[in-house]
Every structure is written in structure tokens, then in C-alpha cells.
FIKE-261097 format. One line per 5 residues: their letters; for each residue x, y, z of N, C-alpha, C. Coordinates in steps of 0.05 Angstrom, whole numbers, plus 5000, padded with zeros to 4 digits. Example, Ala and Ser with C-alpha at 12.3 -4.5 7.8 and 13.67 -1.06 7.14 Angstrom:
BEGIN
as> 5264/4886/5156/5246/4910/5156/5264/4934/5156 ~ 5257/4955/5142/5273/4979/5143/5258/5001/5157
***
This chain:
BEGIN
mwlkq> 4413/1160/5530/4438/1179/5545/4425/1190/5565 ~ 4440/1195/5584/4432/1209/5610/4457/1221/5629 ~ 4452/1243/5640/4470/1255/5662/4477/1248/5686 ~ 4493/1237/5692/4494/1218/5722/4498/1238/5741 ~ 4519/1256/5738/4535/1275/5759/4536/1304/5746
lavlq> 4531/1320/5758/4537/1354/5754/4554/1364/5777 ~ 4579/1375/5771/4591/1394/5785/4598/1422/5779 ~ 4593/1441/5798/4599/1469/5789/4614/1480/5809 ~ 4634/1496/5801/4654/1511/5818/4652/1539/5805 ~ 4645/1560/5824/4650/1590/5819/4635/1593/5795
frnyt> 4609/1583/5792/4588/1585/5766/4564/1597/5781 ~ 4558/1621/5770/4540/1641/5779/4534/1646/5808 ~ 4517/1639/5818/4515/1637/5854/4523/1612/5867 ~ 4535/1594/5854/4547/1572/5865/4578/1573/5872 ~ 4582/1573/5900/4612/1571/5904/4625/1542/5893
eatlh> 4608/1514/5904/4610/1488/5897/4592/1473/5902 ~ 4585/1455/5884/4558/1434/5888/4565/1412/5867 ~ 4559/1390/5879/4560/1365/5863/4535/1353/5862 ~ 4518/1344/5839/4487/1333/5844/4494/1310/5822 ~ 4476/1291/5841/4477/1262/5830/4449/1255/5818
fapev> 4444/1255/5795/4416/1248/5783/4399/1228/5777 ~ 4375/1217/5776/4365/1204/5769/4359/1199/5744 ~ 4354/1176/5728/4357/1170/5696/4333/1187/5685 ~ 4310/1190/5699/4284/1199/5691/4281/1233/5694 ~ 4266/1232/5718/4258/1263/5723/4269/1273/5744
naftg> 4281/1299/5740/4296/1316/5761/4291/1336/5769 ~ 4278/1353/5785/4269/1377/5787/4281/1396/5807 ~ 4291/1419/5804/4301/1437/5818/4280/1458/5831 ~ 4272/1461/5858/4253/1475/5865/4266/1498/5885 ~ 4250/1517/5890/4266/1541/5906/4254/1566/5894
sngag> 4256/1584/5916/4244/1611/5913/4258/1621/5885 ~ 4250/1645/5878/4260/1661/5854/4286/1667/5861 ~ 4307/1665/5845/4335/1672/5845/4347/1655/5869 ~ 4340/1635/5874/4356/1615/5885/4379/1603/5872 ~ 4378/1602/5848/4395/1587/5830/4384/1564/5812
ktnll> 4363/1559/5810/4354/1536/5792/4359/1539/5767 ~ 4351/1558/5758/4360/1566/5728/4389/1560/5717 ~ 4403/1571/5740/4432/1567/5738/4444/1540/5730 ~ 4430/1519/5748/4443/1492/5738/4433/1484/5714 ~ 4412/1491/5705/4400/1481/5687/4418/1493/5659
daihy> 4427/1519/5661/4447/1529/5646/4479/1513/5647 ~ 4484/1506/5668/4508/1491/5669/4505/1465/5651 ~ 4482/1454/5653/4480/1424/5635/4480/1433/5608 ~ 4469/1455/5597/4468/1473/5571/4496/1472/5564 ~ 4513/1480/5578/4544/1486/5576/4551/1457/5563
lslck> 4548/1439/5587/4562/1413/5574/4551/1404/5547 ~ 4533/1409/5534/4520/1397/5515/4530/1418/5492 ~ 4527/1443/5493/4531/1462/5469/4548/1482/5476 ~ 4563/1481/5498/4589/1492/5500/4586/1524/5509 ~ 4560/1532/5512/4559/1558/5516/4532/1564/5535
syfnp> 4529/1583/5549/4506/1590/5564/4481/1593/5540 ~ 4458/1587/5555/4431/1585/5540/4416/1620/5538 ~ 4429/1635/5558/4419/1654/5566/4438/1681/5566 ~ 4461/1679/5566/4478/1702/5564/4507/1691/5546 ~ 4506/1706/5526/4529/1695/5506/4558/1709/5516
vdsqq> 4560/1723/5537/4585/1730/5546/4593/1709/5571 ~ 4613/1699/5567/4622/1669/5577/4637/1681/5612 ~ 4643/1711/5607/4661/1714/5635/4642/1724/5654 ~ 4615/1726/5646/4595/1737/5663/4582/1713/5679 ~ 4588/1689/5672/4582/1665/5684/4598/1657/5711
ikqge> 4619/1673/5716/4638/1670/5738/4629/1680/5757 ~ 4626/1671/5784/4613/1676/5804/4625/1707/5816 ~ 4609/1726/5826/4622/1752/5836/4644/1750/5857 ~ 4665/1766/5848/4687/1764/5867/4707/1743/5857 ~ 4704/1723/5836/4718/1702/5836/4735/1709/5808
dwfmv> 4751/1688/5797/4769/1694/5772/4760/1672/5754 ~ 4748/1655/5763/4746/1628/5745/4723/1612/5747 ~ 4709/1601/5730/4692/1578/5737/4695/1554/5719 ~ 4687/1529/5729/4686/1503/5721/4658/1489/5722 ~ 4645/1481/5700/4623/1459/5703/4632/1429/5690
qgefd> 4628/1411/5706/4639/1388/5699/4612/1362/5695 ~ 4612/1346/5676/4588/1328/5683/4601/1303/5669 ~ 4582/1277/5685/4588/1252/5678/4567/1245/5664 ~ 4572/1234/5638/4550/1222/5613/4548/1193/5618 ~ 4526/1183/5612/4524/1151/5607/4505/1149/5581
kdghp> 4521/1135/5560/4513/1128/5533/4513/1097/5530 ~ 4489/1084/5538/4489/1055/5539/4511/1045/5550 ~ 4518/1055/5575/4535/1039/5596/4569/1049/5593 ~ 4570/1065/5572/4597/1082/5562/4599/1106/5571 ~ 4615/1108/5590/4617/1136/5612/4629/1155/5592
dtvac> 4621/1184/5594/4639/1206/5584/4644/1228/5607 ~ 4664/1238/5610/4664/1260/5622/4671/1288/5609 ~ 4656/1308/5617/4661/1327/5600/4664/1355/5615 ~ 4682/1371/5605/4685/1394/5626/4690/1419/5609 ~ 4673/1444/5624/4683/1468/5615/4695/1486/5631
slkrn> 4715/1503/5626/4730/1525/5649/4733/1544/5636 ~ 4739/1569/5650/4740/1590/5642/4754/1610/5662 ~ 4781/1624/5654/4795/1642/5670/4786/1670/5660 ~ 4786/1687/5674/4785/1716/5661/4807/1722/5642 ~ 4796/1731/5623/4815/1742/5602/4831/1726/5592
qkkqf> 4822/1701/5591/4835/1676/5577/4809/1662/5560 ~ 4823/1641/5543/4802/1632/5527/4788/1600/5537 ~ 4764/1599/5533/4749/1579/5544/4759/1551/5536 ~ 4763/1539/5555/4775/1509/5552/4751/1486/5551 ~ 4749/1468/5534/4727/1448/5535/4739/1425/5529
kknkk> 4734/1404/5544/4744/1378/5544/4731/1353/5547 ~ 4732/1335/5532/4721/1305/5536/4737/1287/5547 ~ 4734/1276/5568/4749/1256/5579/4778/1260/5575 ~ 4784/1288/5586/4805/1304/5594/4819/1313/5568 ~ 4808/1306/5540/4826/1316/5517/4810/1341/5510
eytrl> 4823/1364/5507/4817/1387/5502/4807/1391/5468 ~ 4784/1400/5462/4778/1407/5431/4793/1428/5422 ~ 4799/1427/5397/4814/1446/5377/4789/1464/5372 ~ 4769/1455/5364/4746/1466/5358/4722/1459/5368 ~ 4707/1476/5388/4681/1478/5395/4664/1459/5381
adhig> 4664/1463/5360/4638/1455/5336/4638/1429/5336 ~ 4664/1410/5346/4667/1382/5344/4650/1368/5367 ~ 4645/1387/5386/4633/1372/5407/4601/1377/5404 ~ 4589/1399/5390/4559/1401/5381/4550/1374/5370 ~ 4524/1371/5385/4513/1339/5374/4519/1317/5385
lfplv> 4542/1313/5400/4549/1289/5417/4533/1283/5438 ~ 4524/1303/5455/4508/1305/5479/4477/1325/5471 ~ 4458/1312/5454/4440/1331/5447/4421/1344/5469 ~ 4413/1364/5464/4399/1368/5486/4378/1397/5476 ~ 4352/1393/5491/4334/1416/5487/4318/1429/5506
mvspn> 4323/1455/5503/4313/1470/5529/4291/1483/5519 ~ 4276/1484/5542/4252/1503/5542/4250/1526/5561 ~ 4253/1549/5555/4252/1566/5575/4231/1595/5568 ~ 4227/1607/5593/4209/1630/5582/4221/1650/5563 ~ 4249/1651/5563/4261/1663/5540/4254/1656/5516
dvaiv> 4247/1637/5514/4232/1626/5483/4217/1646/5471 ~ 4201/1657/5485/4180/1676/5475/4190/1695/5455 ~ 4221/1700/5453/4230/1720/5436/4231/1701/5407 ~ 4228/1676/5403/4224/1666/5378/4200/1677/5367 ~ 4178/1684/5384/4151/1688/5369/4147/1723/5365
tdgse> 4164/1736/5390/4159/1764/5386/4183/1781/5374 ~ 4206/1768/5374/4228/1787/5359/4233/1782/5328 ~ 4253/1795/5322/4260/1790/5291/4262/1761/5284 ~ 4267/1759/5250/4269/1736/5244/4296/1720/5252 ~ 4315/1735/5262/4341/1722/5265/4336/1706/5287
errrf> 4316/1709/5309/4316/1690/5330/4301/1663/5317 ~ 4283/1663/5300/4272/1644/5284/4294/1628/5270 ~ 4311/1637/5259/4333/1624/5241/4352/1613/5262 ~ 4359/1622/5282/4377/1615/5302/4359/1587/5314 ~ 4337/1589/5316/4321/1561/5326/4328/1539/5303
idnvi> 4323/1547/5277/4328/1520/5254/4358/1520/5257 ~ 4376/1536/5259/4398/1530/5261/4414/1509/5282 ~ 4400/1513/5304/4410/1504/5327/4403/1471/5323 ~ 4384/1470/5316/4370/1440/5312/4386/1428/5294 ~ 4388/1436/5267/4399/1423/5250/4431/1420/5255
sqtdl> 4444/1438/5269/4475/1439/5275/4477/1415/5295 ~ 4460/1405/5307/4462/1385/5326/4464/1360/5312 ~ 4451/1362/5286/4457/1333/5271/4474/1330/5248 ~ 4486/1354/5242/4500/1360/5221/4521/1381/5221 ~ 4549/1371/5229/4568/1386/5232/4578/1410/5208
rylds> 4575/1399/5185/4580/1409/5159/4559/1433/5157 ~ 4536/1433/5162/4522/1453/5161/4532/1481/5178 ~ 4538/1471/5203/4550/1498/5220/4572/1506/5210 ~ 4589/1490/5195/4613/1501/5179/4606/1524/5161 ~ 4587/1509/5142/4579/1522/5119/4565/1554/5124
liayn> 4547/1553/5149/4536/1576/5160/4557/1594/5168 ~ 4577/1583/5186/4594/1604/5190/4608/1622/5167 ~ 4616/1601/5148/4632/1608/5120/4609/1634/5109 ~ 4587/1622/5102/4564/1638/5089/4569/1665/5103 ~ 4565/1663/5132/4563/1696/5145/4586/1710/5142
rclvq> 4611/1702/5141/4635/1710/5135/4637/1723/5102 ~ 4626/1712/5087/4625/1723/5057/4604/1741/5059 ~ 4581/1740/5074/4561/1765/5068/4571/1791/5082 ~ 4590/1785/5106/4598/1809/5116/4618/1824/5093 ~ 4633/1806/5078/4652/1818/5062/4635/1831/5039
rnsll> 4614/1817/5025/4596/1827/5006/4587/1855/5015 ~ 4577/1854/5038/4568/1883/5050/4584/1904/5052 ~ 4611/1903/5065/4632/1916/5061/4637/1929/5036 ~ 4639/1909/5014/4646/1918/4983/4621/1935/4973 ~ 4600/1933/4985/4578/1951/4973/4577/1980/4988
kqsar> 4586/1978/5017/4590/2007/5028/4606/2019/5015 ~ 4638/2007/5010/4657/2019/4998/4651/2033/4966 ~ 4630/2015/4953/4625/2023/4931/4602/2053/4937 ~ 4587/2052/4954/4573/2075/4955/4597/2097/4967 ~ 4610/2096/4977/4633/2113/4987/4646/2126/4959
ngald> 4659/2110/4949/4676/2121/4925/4666/2119/4894 ~ 4638/2109/4894/4630/2113/4872/4629/2087/4847 ~ 4650/2070/4858/4658/2045/4836/4656/2016/4852 ~ 4647/2004/4836/4640/1975/4841/4661/1960/4837 ~ 4676/1940/4845/4697/1921/4840/4678/1898/4827
rglld> 4675/1896/4798/4659/1879/4795/4671/1851/4793 ~ 4692/1849/4792/4712/1821/4789/4707/1812/4823 ~ 4709/1826/4840/4709/1817/4871/4684/1812/4873 ~ 4662/1824/4861/4631/1820/4873/4631/1792/4863 ~ 4635/1789/4835/4627/1759/4823/4638/1742/4845
vldsq> 4666/1742/4854/4677/1721/4864/4659/1716/4892 ~ 4649/1739/4905/4642/1741/4931/4605/1729/4926 ~ 4596/1731/4902/4569/1725/4890/4567/1694/4888 ~ 4588/1687/4876/4591/1654/4872/4597/1641/4895 ~ 4611/1652/4914/4617/1639/4944/4591/1638/4962
lvdlg> 4573/1659/4955/4548/1658/4975/4532/1638/4964 ~ 4533/1633/4932/4508/1618/4931/4519/1590/4928 ~ 4545/1583/4927/4556/1557/4933/4549/1545/4961 ~ 4556/1568/4977/4548/1563/5007/4521/1562/5014 ~ 4508/1587/5008/4482/1588/5016/4457/1570/5005
tpife> 4455/1560/4979/4441/1541/4965/4443/1516/4983 ~ 4459/1498/4988/4459/1477/5004/4446/1481/5032 ~ 4450/1509/5042/4438/1515/5067/4409/1512/5070 ~ 4399/1527/5044/4367/1531/5039/4357/1502/5035 ~ 4371/1484/5020/4357/1458/5013/4353/1437/5044
krraf> 4382/1446/5060/4373/1430/5085/4356/1443/5102 ~ 4350/1466/5100/4333/1481/5119/4303/1471/5106 ~ 4301/1466/5081/4275/1462/5064/4262/1427/5077 ~ 4294/1415/5074/4287/1386/5083/4279/1387/5112 ~ 4295/1400/5128/4285/1398/5152/4258/1404/5160
maefi> 4253/1428/5151/4221/1433/5158/4200/1414/5144 ~ 4210/1402/5124/4189/1383/5113/4187/1359/5133 ~ 4207/1354/5152/4202/1332/5172/4195/1345/5200 ~ 4200/1367/5205/4195/1383/5229/4165/1384/5232 ~ 4156/1395/5210/4128/1407/5213/4104/1392/5221
pefdr> 4106/1363/5211/4086/1338/5218/4090/1338/5250 ~ 4116/1337/5257/4121/1327/5291/4111/1354/5302 ~ 4116/1381/5293/4101/1404/5311/4071/1400/5309 ~ 4057/1394/5290/4031/1392/5293/4020/1369/5307 ~ 4036/1346/5311/4031/1320/5327/4034/1330/5359
hyrfl> 4053/1346/5366/4054/1354/5396/4034/1377/5397 ~ 4032/1393/5381/4009/1416/5393/3988/1404/5386 ~ 3975/1379/5374/3947/1372/5377/3947/1355/5404 ~ 3969/1342/5412/3964/1329/5439/3965/1344/5459 ~ 3982/1366/5459/3981/1388/5480/3956/1401/5484
tdtae> 3944/1412/5462/3924/1426/5469/3891/1411/5460 ~ 3894/1385/5458/3873/1376/5448/3856/1388/5429 ~ 3877/1396/5407/3868/1409/5385/3851/1432/5387 ~ 3853/1450/5407/3837/1473/5421/3839/1493/5400 ~ 3853/1497/5383/3853/1515/5360/3874/1507/5340
svslv> 3868/1515/5311/3883/1513/5295/3907/1532/5291 ~ 3934/1523/5287/3956/1538/5281/3968/1525/5258 ~ 3992/1547/5248/4007/1534/5226/4033/1549/5230 ~ 4051/1535/5214/4080/1537/5216/4088/1533/5189 ~ 4096/1559/5177/4105/1559/5151/4139/1567/5144
yesql> 4153/1552/5136/4177/1559/5123/4176/1583/5100 ~ 4192/1603/5108/4190/1621/5081/4220/1627/5076 ~ 4227/1627/5051/4250/1636/5039/4253/1648/5014 ~ 4269/1666/5008/4271/1681/4979/4277/1660/4962 ~ 4289/1639/4968/4301/1625/4949/4284/1601/4937
tagaf> 4261/1603/4944/4243/1589/4935/4224/1596/4907 ~ 4232/1623/4906/4222/1638/4882/4241/1640/4859 ~ 4265/1631/4864/4285/1627/4840/4312/1617/4849 ~ 4332/1619/4828/4362/1610/4831/4371/1632/4853 ~ 4388/1622/4868/4403/1645/4893/4416/1668/4867
adlla> 4431/1653/4852/4450/1675/4831/4428/1696/4814 ~ 4408/1688/4806/4392/1704/4795/4379/1725/4814 ~ 4375/1718/4837/4361/1732/4856/4389/1752/4865 ~ 4413/1752/4865/4432/1769/4869/4437/1790/4849 ~ 4434/1780/4822/4435/1791/4797/4412/1817/4799
qqler> 4389/1805/4807/4368/1821/4799/4365/1838/4825 ~ 4374/1840/4841/4369/1856/4865/4397/1878/4868 ~ 4418/1868/4851/4444/1891/4856/4443/1914/4854 ~ 4424/1927/4845/4423/1959/4843/4410/1968/4870 ~ 4389/1955/4876/4377/1959/4904/4397/1950/4924
drtle> 4412/1929/4925/4432/1927/4938/4451/1952/4948 ~ 4463/1960/4924/4474/1988/4923/4469/2004/4934 ~ 4447/2014/4930/4432/2035/4943/4428/2033/4975 ~ 4420/2009/4983/4419/2006/5009/4443/2000/5026 ~ 4464/1991/5007/4494/1980/5021/4492/1959/5035
rttvg> 4472/1941/5028/4474/1914/5043/4456/1897/5022 ~ 4463/1863/5032/4453/1844/5011/4423/1837/5018 ~ 4404/1844/5006/4379/1840/5011/4366/1811/5004 ~ 4381/1797/4990/4366/1768/4982/4391/1747/4996 ~ 4373/1725/5005/4396/1704/5012/4377/1691/5031
ihkdd> 4390/1668/5046/4390/1654/5060/4385/1667/5093 ~ 4403/1689/5094/4404/1701/5119/4378/1722/5121 ~ 4352/1720/5105/4329/1733/5104/4307/1711/5111 ~ 4316/1687/5115/4292/1668/5109/4277/1669/5143 ~ 4253/1656/5147/4240/1664/5163/4223/1639/5170
llfsi> 4205/1641/5196/4187/1624/5200/4161/1643/5209 ~ 4137/1633/5197/4109/1645/5199/4098/1630/5218 ~ 4087/1636/5241/4072/1625/5256/4045/1642/5262 ~ 4022/1622/5258/3999/1633/5253/3977/1620/5278 ~ 3952/1631/5274/3935/1614/5297/3908/1631/5286
hrdmp> 3888/1609/5289/3860/1612/5274/3863/1626/5246 ~ 3869/1606/5230/3864/1616/5200/3886/1643/5191 ~ 3908/1639/5194/3927/1648/5182/3931/1678/5203 ~ 3923/1680/5226/3930/1703/5241/3956/1705/5254 ~ 3973/1726/5249/3994/1722/5267/3995/1716/5295
lkkfg> 4012/1699/5305/4010/1685/5333/4022/1707/5350 ~ 4041/1724/5335/4052/1744/5351/4026/1766/5362 ~ 4011/1771/5347/3988/1791/5352/3965/1783/5361 ~ 3953/1756/5355/3930/1748/5361/3929/1723/5377 ~ 3953/1717/5389/3956/1689/5409/3956/1699/5435
sqgqq> 3944/1684/5453/3946/1695/5486/3976/1685/5490 ~ 3980/1691/5515/4011/1681/5523/4008/1653/5529 ~ 3984/1643/5539/3985/1614/5537/3981/1599/5511 ~ 3971/1611/5492/3977/1599/5467/4002/1601/5454 ~ 4015/1622/5460/4043/1631/5449/4055/1605/5462
ksfli> 4058/1606/5487/4073/1580/5499/4066/1556/5499 ~ 4043/1549/5489/4038/1521/5480/4051/1515/5449 ~ 4050/1540/5436/4060/1538/5408/4095/1533/5412 ~ 4107/1547/5429/4136/1546/5433/4139/1512/5442 ~ 4127/1502/5463/4128/1477/5473/4124/1456/5454
alkla> 4105/1462/5435/4104/1441/5416/4132/1441/5391 ~ 4141/1468/5390/4163/1472/5377/4188/1459/5390 ~ 4191/1461/5412/4211/1449/5424/4210/1421/5426 ~ 4187/1413/5432/4182/1376/5438/4187/1368/5407 ~ 4179/1379/5386/4184/1367/5352/4219/1373/5352
qysfl> 4229/1390/5365/4259/1395/5359/4265/1364/5376 ~ 4261/1357/5399/4265/1334/5413/4261/1314/5395 ~ 4240/1304/5378/4232/1284/5369/4247/1286/5343 ~ 4255/1309/5330/4271/1303/5307/4304/1297/5314 ~ 4306/1302/5342/4336/1303/5348/4338/1268/5356
hrkkg> 4316/1260/5370/4318/1235/5372/4319/1214/5351 ~ 4305/1220/5333/4309/1202/5312/4330/1205/5292 ~ 4346/1226/5289/4366/1233/5277/4390/1218/5288 ~ 4390/1220/5316/4414/1213/5342/4413/1180/5338 ~ 4384/1172/5339/4381/1144/5349/4386/1141/5378
fkpll> 4383/1162/5396/4380/1161/5424/4370/1186/5437 ~ 4363/1183/5456/4345/1206/5470/4363/1233/5482 ~ 4356/1251/5471/4370/1274/5485/4361/1284/5507 ~ 4379/1302/5527/4364/1310/5548/4343/1335/5541 ~ 4326/1335/5566/4301/1356/5557/4303/1372/5590
llddi> 4304/1397/5581/4306/1416/5599/4283/1435/5598 ~ 4266/1435/5621/4241/1451/5628/4248/1475/5643 ~ 4245/1499/5642/4258/1520/5659/4229/1532/5661 ~ 4216/1534/5682/4196/1548/5690/4172/1549/5678 ~ 4165/1515/5673/4146/1510/5645/4120/1517/5653
fdkld> 4111/1516/5684/4082/1511/5689/4074/1545/5687 ~ 4085/1564/5685/4081/1596/5686/4065/1597/5657 ~ 4042/1606/5661/4019/1613/5635/4009/1591/5623 ~ 4012/1566/5636/3998/1539/5628/3978/1535/5643 ~ 3953/1537/5630/3927/1525/5655/3934/1499/5666
ekrth> 3920/1485/5679/3927/1457/5690/3916/1437/5672 ~ 3905/1436/5657/3899/1415/5635/3923/1412/5618 ~ 3933/1431/5607/3951/1435/5591/3981/1426/5607 ~ 3981/1436/5629/4002/1427/5646/4004/1398/5654 ~ 3981/1386/5653/3980/1358/5660/3985/1339/5629
klmqm> 3981/1350/5604/3980/1344/5583/4010/1338/5579 ~ 4026/1359/5587/4051/1365/5580/4072/1339/5596 ~ 4063/1336/5622/4078/1320/5638/4068/1291/5631 ~ 4043/1288/5626/4042/1264/5613/4060/1251/5590 ~ 4060/1272/5569/4071/1275/5544/4097/1265/5548
vsadd> 4112/1286/5566/4145/1277/5570/4151/1259/5588 ~ 4136/1250/5606/4145/1225/5621/4139/1199/5604 ~ 4127/1196/5582/4125/1177/5566/4150/1164/5560 ~ 4149/1139/5541/4174/1123/5537/4190/1144/5512 ~ 4178/1162/5503/4185/1176/5478/4213/1193/5488
fgqif> 4209/1197/5514/4229/1220/5526/4249/1200/5545 ~ 4272/1212/5550/4291/1201/5569/4294/1219/5587 ~ 4320/1229/5594/4321/1246/5627/4313/1274/5620 ~ 4299/1284/5647/4286/1309/5649/4299/1318/5667 ~ 4302/1350/5660/4311/1363/5690/4288/1392/5682
ltdtd> 4279/1400/5709/4251/1419/5711/4261/1437/5729 ~ 4248/1460/5730/4251/1482/5748/4222/1491/5755 ~ 4217/1490/5781/4193/1497/5794/4195/1517/5825 ~ 4179/1533/5827/4183/1550/5855/4171/1531/5881 ~ 4147/1511/5864/4130/1498/5885/4136/1466/5887
aarin> 4153/1451/5904/4154/1431/5905/4135/1413/5906 ~ 4109/1421/5925/4086/1411/5925/4073/1405/5899 ~ 4072/1426/5886/4055/1427/5854/4076/1401/5840 ~ 4103/1404/5846/4111/1380/5830/4106/1355/5838 ~ 4103/1349/5864/4096/1322/5872/4074/1311/5867
rifde> 4049/1335/5869/4023/1328/5857/4017/1322/5828 ~ 4032/1334/5813/4033/1328/5784/4046/1305/5773 ~ 4063/1298/5793/4083/1274/5787/4060/1247/5797 ~ 4054/1249/5822/4035/1230/5831/4011/1223/5814 ~ 3998/1248/5798/3977/1243/5790/3982/1224/5757
idrkv> 4006/1228/5753/4013/1208/5727/4030/1184/5734 ~ 4035/1185/5764/4047/1158/5767/4073/1156/5762 ~ 4087/1173/5765/4117/1172/5758/4131/1189/5775 ~ 4158/1172/5775/4177/1185/5798/4193/1210/5793 ~ 4200/1224/5817/4211/1253/5811/4228/1252/5832
aifei> 4257/1262/5825/4277/1273/5844/4277/1300/5845 ~ 4269/1307/5874/4270/1337/5878/4287/1347/5895 ~ 4303/1367/5881/4330/1377/5892/4323/1406/5903 ~ 4319/1415/5925/4311/1433/5941/4337/1459/5942 ~ 4329/1480/5927/4357/1499/5920/4351/1519/5938
shgtv> 4372/1530/5949/4368/1558/5965/4395/1573/5968 ~ 4397/1593/5953/4420/1612/5953/4443/1598/5945 ~ 4441/1584/5921/4466/1573/5915/4474/1549/5928 ~ 4458/1536/5946/4463/1511/5956/4439/1496/5949 ~ 4450/1466/5954/4433/1442/5944/4429/1420/5960
nqpem> 4403/1416/5969/4394/1394/5986/4386/1375/5971 ~ 4403/1356/5969/4399/1335/5946/4380/1306/5960 ~ 4365/1298/5936/4345/1277/5951/4362/1248/5954 ~ 4349/1228/5967/4364/1202/5970/4354/1185/5944 ~ 4373/1176/5929/4367/1162/5907/4361/1135/5917
a> 4343/1119/5902/4333/1093/5909/4355/1077/5899
***
């Protein structure tokens, strides 16, 4: 699978631009603020129906305008598909494939899989467990539509149970019948989610280890561990055991919404505290490349790989190893950004791979000639 063409209208700092891509490596170069990352985000919209960086769709509209549109032409083994996303202020976002609008955006997820690597990913290491759960869920959702539906239903039920606990604290009485219904629903929804996460991590961790070893030449030992309360017992039993605590705290304290990933370096030392910026970035890149490998295996074709400002905080050796890795046959079409076009040319000359360089300046694109 590859993206042949991208068109953006009134999107972020672009009034209008149409880009034609090479099937291998495409680089957006230019100064900071030129609009390089905005093009990656437009591609992300085509794959996952939303921005990678900003959850508010209306903020993607160019300042002073009332709408935006992003459109892409994909090729899957010679079969063309046109995907378009548009939004007018104060209206519902429209998403179409081959001019047919989706009734549910979730039905599009996974058709054109994508992996994004960005400086923003450091939140997966430094922020709370919600970021790490989001990472797991993003990967699984691109291979299993039922998983996403179950997750949405679980979170809806969790909100209802927490509301019941708060209501109980206010009036001093707990509706046991309603609690039993909500607990049963949480168990029925949460247990399969836990099983899918556990099965995913069993496949994912060896891929992560492989990519990290290659990227760093095994310069340091790291570990990735999936942590879930449900490994300690049946979900229903855990809910019953923690009921009084839940009533005191007015929230549900056990369940798959408490799952986490533990990142460690140098014999179980927390990566967040003891890892350098370069080590953290290497860890995150290995996570994302393992995501790519997992999606490739599950989907049967190569996803898109987007690398935003990838060379920052990576030494020359790891940069060379990374480009050598992603330019191999295991990877498909790549999009990357950098401020230095000369560096891009030098790196890809060293590994003897072609790269199409698009020069970006203040929302305009200087497109290279395609061979």
C-alpha cells in the first residue's frame, strides 16, 4: 500500500497544495514553522480520521477560513482508493471513501494503517498510564474493529458506575441491583479487552526487543512489561473485593482502565527517571517500529511510516542505523521531516537509497521531479 497523491485545502497554514509522492521515501524539509509536520498530520487524518497532535478538528481550519479538506489517493496492489476528510465550522466532520460517506468513522480504522513517530511521543514515557494504554489501544484497534467497539462500551459503562458511586456518597444509599448490572457489564466487556491486550503484548514485546537491539547495537538493556490488575484474579472478584474502597473514593479502582506499561532500563530502573533523552527516544522509536511490524504481519501489507523530526536527540550512529532499518524491504512508503535537506541527502546517499525531497516554505511546496 502507498499514498500516491495528497491534496490539502485551507488546512492549517496551507491555502491549497497538491503533492505527488514516490512509493518509497519522501522527505519534507524547511525551517521550523514552515508546515512540514502539518503535511504528516494531513496524512494521519486520511488513515485514522483525526489529527495526531490536536483533538479539536476545527482548529485544523486555516485561520480566517470556514472549512478545510484533506484528500488522498491510495494504491493497494494496483487497486485505487480515494479518501477525503472535510469539515465546516460548527458542523459534523465528513469522511468519505470513493465518494461514499461513512456512517461510523470506526469502520475506516485499519483500512489504511499508519504509524507515526513524533517528538510528542515522549508523553508515552513521561505522562500517566492513560498515554500508554492509548498506545496499546491504537495498535490493536487498527487490526480489530470489535476491540474498539468494546473499549467504547466499557468506558461508557465505567462512567455510569462511577456516577452511581458518587450518587451513593451523596445520599448514603447504594442501588445494589443497578450496581450488579453495571459490574456484570464491566466484566463482560473488560475481560476480553484484557485478554486481547495480553495476547497482543506477548507478540509485541519480542518485536520491540528485536528493533531496540538493532537500533542501539545492544548498548543498554531495557525491558517492557504489561501490568494489569486482572492478572491477580477474576475481574468480578476484584470488583467485589474493592467495593468499599470504591465507595469511599467514589470511583472504580480496579479494571482494565488501570492497565499500564512499565518501561525500564539498566536492570529495572525506570526509563522516565534514569533514561537520557537519547535513550528515551530510542526506546520510543523501537516501540513504534514494533507497532509497524505487528500491523504489517496482521494486515498482510505494509503500513505507511511517518517520521517527524526524527533526527533530533539521536546520535549519528543511531540515526544511520534507523535509516538503514526503515529503508530495508521490511518497510514500505516513508514520510519524514527535517530542517536540513543536505543532511537528508547525505544520509540516504550513505545507504544508497533514493529519496524525494519536498521543500516547504510558509505553506507552499516545491515539489521534486519524479523519475
